[in-house]
N, C-alpha and C positions, 0 to 999 in steps of 0.2 A: 273806609280804608283799613286794611290789615296790615300790621307792621311786622318785619321780620324780627327774629330773635334778638339780635344785638340792639335793634332801636327799640325793642320793647324794654329790654333791661335798662337801657339808658334813659328811657322815659320814666320808668318806675323809680329810679335812682333820683333823678332830678326831680320829680314831684315830691318825693319824700324828703329830700334837702330842702324844698322850698317849704314844705309843712314844719320843718324842725326850725328853720329861719323864722317863720311867722311866730312859732312858739318861744323863739330867743333861746334855743337850745343848740349847743355846739356839739358836733359829733361827726363821725365819719360814716359814710354808707356804702355796703359792697353787696353785690347781688351774684346769685348763682341759681342754676334751675335744679330744684329738688326733685326726689323720686316721683313725685305725682305730676310732673311737668309743670309745675307752678313755679313762680319766681320768689325764691327766698332772699329777703333783704335783711341783712344784719347791720345793726347800729352798735358803734362803740362811742361812748359818751361818759362823761363824768357826771352828767345828770340821769344816769341810768335809773335810779329810784323813783324819780319824778315820772319818767317815760313809761315804766312799769305800772305804777299806781298799786293800790289795794287790789289783790287778787287778780292782777294783770288787767284790771278794767280800763285803764288808760291806753295800755298796749293794744288791747282789742279794738277800743275806739278809734285809735290811730290807724290800724290796720283795715278796720271797716271804711274810714274815711278815705283812706288812699286807693282802696278797691274801688269805691264809688267815683272817685275822680278819674282814675284810669278807665273805668267802664264808660264814662261819658265821652272820653277821647276816642275809644275803640272798643265796641262791644263784643269783639272776638278776642281781646286781650287776656292773657293768662291770669290766673288768680295770683295775688301777692300775698305772702306771709311775711310778717315783721318779727325779727327777735332782737332782743337789746342784752348785750353782754351775755348771750347764751343762756338767758333765762328760761325761755321755752324748752330748750334742749334739757337742761337740767330738771325741769318740772315734769317733762314726758318719762324721763329715767325714774323719777320718784313715784309716778303713777303706776308704771310698769312694775317696779319693786313691790309697791304697796299691794297691787293686785295679786302677785305671785306669793306674797307672804299671806294674805288673807285667803287664798286657795288652799295653801298648805294647812293652815289653821281651820278651815272649813272641813277639809278631808279628815283631817285628825280627830276633831272634835264632833264630827258627823252632825255640825249645826251650821245653819246659813250665818254668814257674815256679811255685813253691810259697810261698804266704804263711804267715805264722807261724801256730802254732795259735790258734784262736779259739773262743770259744763259739757256740752256734747262732744268735743273734740277729745277730752280727757276721758269720758265714759267709753268712747269708741277705742281709745288706746287700751283700756282695761280689759273690754271685750275681746279684742284681737289678741291680746297677751295671753288670754286663757281658752282661746277657741279650740285649741288642739288638745286641752287638759281633760282627759276623760274622766277624771275623778270629780270634776265639778261642772255645774251649769250657771250661766249668768243671764241676768236680765236687769233693766233699769226700772225705778219706780219713783213715784212723785215724791217730792219732799213738801215741807210747807213754805219753801221759797218759790215763788212763781218762776217757771221756766227752767229751774234748776233740779235735776234729778240724782240719784245715787245709784250705784250699781250694787246687786245683790248677788253674793256668790254662795251658791248651795252644792252641798254634796250630792253625788249621783247615786 
């Protein structure tokens, strides 16, 4: 059964509220459709640090769990992203700023610059931020942390 967009948003919001209740966390949940046609859920809560966790690991786990629950209800449902107190939004801005500064440094010093280890979505942001910059090229390389890579920015 494929749900319409309003029902999908309502289902995603309700399932997230249920998860928050089970965790004993109070907060408000709002949804909207983001640019990738996914459902963007935003949580406002006094328990934001606990929901985010170290390096957003708790937030990532909550997002993964919600998507698994929703997929079991309807395998055609749009993917959901969860943000708490605009944490991901601020993090995305920091990654882009960091990539732009590193590109400037690489071009100026004519030496490669390595960004710190990042997850796949953050690396994608860095690559996208620099894709039209003719002064540098980018690629990802393995680190000693399993499943985590870093972006290397090299002058052209």
